[in-house]
C-alpha positions in Angstrom: 0.0 0.0 0.0 1.4 3.4 -0.9 1.8 6.0 1.7 0.0 9.4 1.4 2.2 12.2 0.2 2.0 13.9 3.6 3.7 10.9 5.3 6.5 10.8 2.7 7.5 14.4 3.4 9.4 14.7 6.7 12.5 16.2 8.1 15.1 15.4 10.7 16.5 18.1 13.0 19.4 18.2 15.5 17.6 20.7 17.8 13.8 20.4 17.3 11.9 17.6 19.0 10.1 14.9 17.0 6.5 15.9 16.3 7.3 19.5 15.7 5.8 21.0 12.5 8.0 23.4 10.5 7.5 25.4 7.4 10.5 25.1 5.0 11.1 27.6 2.2 13.4 26.7 -0.7 14.2 28.0 -4.1 11.3 26.1 -5.8 8.5 25.9 -3.2 7.5 25.8 0.4 6.4 22.8 2.5 5.1 22.1 6.0 7.0 19.2 7.3 6.9 17.1 10.5 10.1 16.5 12.4 10.2 12.7 12.4 13.9 12.0 13.4 17.0 13.5 14.9 20.0 14.5 12.8 22.0 15.1 10.6 25.0 14.3 12.7 27.7 13.5 10.1 27.9 17.0 8.7 28.5 19.9 11.1 26.7 23.0 10.1 23.7 21.3 8.6 20.5 21.8 10.5 17.9 19.7 8.7 17.8 16.5 6.7 14.8 16.3 4.4 13.1 13.2 3.0 13.6 12.8 -0.8 10.1 13.9 -1.5 10.4 17.0 0.7 13.8 17.8 -0.9 12.3 17.6 -4.4 9.4 19.8 -3.3 11.4 22.7 -1.9 14.5 22.4 -4.2 12.9 21.5 -7.5 12.4 18.2 -9.2 15.8 18.2 -10.9 17.8 19.3 -7.9 20.5 17.1 -6.3 22.7 17.3 -3.3 22.4 20.3 -1.0 20.1 23.3 -1.1 19.9 26.3 1.2 16.5 26.7 2.8 14.9 28.8 5.5 12.7 27.2 8.2 10.5 28.3 11.0 7.8 26.8 13.2 4.7 26.3 11.1 1.9 28.8 11.8 0.1 27.7 15.0 2.7 25.0 15.9 4.6 24.8 19.1 7.7 22.6 19.7 6.7 19.2 21.0 8.1 18.4 24.5 
């Protein structure tokens, strides 16, 4: 069974707790994502790790590698404990 698109688009954060909703703005589009995991830990200076579907949404369908984005708490969201 295929997952709904909303479950395929997530992010991992070093500092935000799991369950927090964020709005990510990239060069191609914006997306509201749920923090589902912790990380990235292998690359200092990187704050978020996006799922492949979320990356394509905010960076563009042909983008690869890294993209600079801005993020903030989604409207009405508060960090989960």
